[in-house]
N, C-alpha and C positions, 0 to 999 in steps of 0.2 A: 592757981589754974595750971601752973608747971607741975603741980604734984599730981593733979587729976589726969594728965597727958601721959606721965610717966607710969601710972599705976596699971595700965593694960600689958605694957611691955614687960614690967617687973613680973606680972602674973604669967606670962607667957614663956618666961626664960626657964622655969622650971620643967615646962613641957618639952622644949626644945632639945633638952639633953637626952631624954629616953628615947626621941625620935632619931637623933643622931647615932645613938649606940645602936638602934634597931637597925639603922640603915647599914652601919659598918658591919655588924652581926650579919646581916643578910647578903652584903657584899662578899664578906669572907668565906661564908658557906658556899655562895655560887661559884666563887673562885676554886675553893679546894673541891667542890662537885665536879667542875669541869676538868680541874687538872686530874683527879682519881679516874673521870671517865677516859681521857685522853690515854693516861697510863695502863689502863685495863684493856682499851682496843690494841695500844701498841704491843702489850704483852700476849694478848691473845694471838694477834697476826704472827709475832715473832714465834710464838711456840706451835703454832698452825702450820707454818712454812717448815720449821725445823722437822716437826714431828712427820709431816707428810713426806719431806725428802728421805728421812730417815727410815721409814716404814716400806718406802718404794725401794730403796736401797739396800735393805736388810737382806733380801735373798742372795745377794753376791758379795756382802761383806765378810768374806772368809779370807785366809792366808793366800790363795789364789791369786786375788785381785791385786796383791802388793807382790808377788813372785812371778808373775807372767805377763808377757808384753800383749799388746793389743793385736788381735789377728782378724783382719778384717773389721767387721762390727761386734766382734766378740772378744773372748779373752780375757786377759787383766789390764791393770792400769800401771804396770811398772815402768813403761816407758814415759808416759804421761805425767806420773808423780816426778821422776827425774826431770824432766824437761822444764816442770813448773818450778823446782828448787833452783834449777840453774839459771833460770830466765831472771826468777826473782832476786836471788842472791847477786848475779852478775850486774843487774841494774842498779841495786842499791850501793854495791861497790864503786860504781861510777858517780851515781847522782849523790851520794852522802858527802864525799869529799869537796865536791863544787858547790853543792848547795849550802854547806857549812861556812865554806868560804864567802860566798855571795851573801848569806846572813850577816857574818861577821863585818863585811865591809858596809852593808847597809846600816846596820846598828851604829856603827863607829864612825863612818865617813858618808852616810846617806843622805845627808840634808842639802846637797846641792842638786844641781840639774840633771849630774848622772845618776844618781841615786834615785831621784824621780823617775826619770827614764827605765831604769833598772826595774823599779816597782811596777811601773805601767806594762812594761814587756812580761813581767811575771804574771801580772793579773789577766792580760791576753793570753799567755799559755794556758793558765789554769780554766779558762773558758772555752778553749779550743776542743772540739769534739776530738775524742782520741782515734776516730777513724781517719780524721784528717792528718794526724801524725802518722799513722799506718801507712797512708797513701804516699806522703811525703818521703817516708822511708823506703817504701817500695820503689819510687822513681830514682832517689839518689843513690841507695845502697844496693837494692836487688838488681836493678835494671843498669844504671849509669856505672857505677863503680863494679858491676859484675859479680857481686858476692851471691847471687842467687838468694833463694830462702835459705836462712842461716842463722845460727845462734847469735853471732855478733849483730846482725841487723836487728833481730828482736831485742836484745838486751839495749842497744843503744836507744832504740825509739821509746822502750819503758824508761829508760833514764832520763831522757828529755822531758817525759810527762811527769815525772816524779820531782824533777828539780824545783820547780816552785813551791810546792808544799814543804819540802827540808828547808828551802831558802827562808820562807816566810816565819816557819816555827823557829828556827833559829834567831832570827831577826827579833821577834818578840820575846823570846826568852832573855835574850841579852839586852834589850831595853829594860826588864823588870828589874835589872841590878840597879841600884841607885849611883848616881854620878860620884857620891862621897866614897864609893869603893875605889873608882878609877883614881879620883884626886889622893886618895890614902897610898895607892901604889906608887903615883908619880911622886908624893911627896917622900916616899922612902929610897927614891932613886931607880926606879923598877922602869925598864922601856916598855913600849907599846906591846912588843911581842911578848914579854915575860906576863904583862898584865893580862892580855887576852887569853894564853895558853895556861897560865898557872892559876889565875884568879877568876876570869870570867867563864871559861869554858868549863872547868870542874864544878863550878857554882850552878851552871844551866844544864849539866850533862843529862840529868833526868828528863827533863822537858826536851831536850833535843832528840835522847832517845825514843822518847814518846812520839815524837813525829816521825822518825826512821820507821819504827814499828808500824804506825799507820801507813806509811809509804809502801811497805812490804805487803801490808794487807791488800792495798790497792792494786798493786800490780799482780797480785796473785789471781784477781778476778776479772782481768782486762783479757779480751778477745779480739776486739776489732783490730787494734794495731799489730798484733801478733798474726793475724790471717794474712797480712800483706807482707810481713816481713821474716817470721819464723815458718810458716808453712806448717807441714805436718809429716810426721813420720811414725810409722809402726814399729819401728826398731829402736833399740838403745842408742844414745848418743856415742860417737867413735871419737869424739874429742877435737874436731874440726870446727874452727870458730867461722869460717864460710864455706859455702857451697855444700852445705850439708843442714837439711831442715831439722827439725826437732819436734816432739810430741809435748802436748801440755793438756791440762785437765779441762779447761774452759774449751777448747777444741772439740772435747768430747761431749761435752754439754750442749754445744751449739749445733754439732752435727748429728750426732746419734739418736738424738730425740726426735728427729725427723724420719728415721727409718722406720719401716714397718714391721719390724721384729721386736719381740718382748725382751730378747737378752740384750739388744742395743739399748732399749729403754732403761732397762735396770743400771746398765753400765754408765748411761748419763745421769741418772739421778745417785748411782755411786761417788762419780766425779763430782757432782754438785755438792753431796754431803761432806767429802773430803776438804773441798774448797772453803766451805762453810765453817767446818771446824777448825780447818787453818787460820782462817780469818778471825774467827772468834776467840783462838789462841792468842794471837798476836795482839789483840786489842785488849784482852783482860791483862796479858804481860805487860804492856804498856801504860794501863791504869793502876797495875799492881805496883810498877816502878815509881810512879808520880805520886802515888798516895804514901808509899814508904818514905820517900824523899821528905813529902809535905810533913808527915809525924816527925821526922828527925828534926826538921828545921822548927816545928812548933815546940820541941823539947827542949831546945836550946836556949 
């Protein structure tokens, strides 16, 4: 009787394996199909945007664009290119040391309540709209401190915006190093400072540099915080940190596209193309550094 009940199950078992294999095959095919479709949509959108911006900017992509300053709603973009470079470089020079130091603290001593509080504040700062940072910078530096629209106000506002990104990148990079490396350093008599600066940071330098490059790319594309702090200038920067506005590329994109003149539209697309090209270069450079380091570590 028992054998009679088991016979149907035994006959169904050979049929279940092909059904399971077919189901897995269809699932894999559907997953690969959706992934390929998403990739094609993303790639087509990317090249469509880049191509459209490039074609619209092509009439003004000549030497005069880089050698002439903006004249009203025409001319070149020399002053805006200079301003973008100064603001991005200055904000990184401020944000990188502070962010790396904060990341080291969170990685090595951030298990307590102060570490949790710092992470919470960092998360809040990441989610804060950049225009709010710009308005706070306007109230505190432009108005209260009397700096007016200036390079210092723009740089500090951008640095505050970039701090949480560099901090989190540094913390995650340091946490990837096993505790046995730290223990080996302590066993050899090395102090905490030597372990951090001679062992941990060199081992995570590529990941930290990647985060810094991404932060530079982010700062290049910001407009809202600079409208309230850096202002705008049609002239080259004369070296004053306060009480002197400065030009930057995102202002050209934001303002000139609304003008009813073809020349201003072409300058806006040229500025957009330069920003996009610069951001792409920094992202590719960051990925190259990270991939190169991973290949070296894989070969060891």
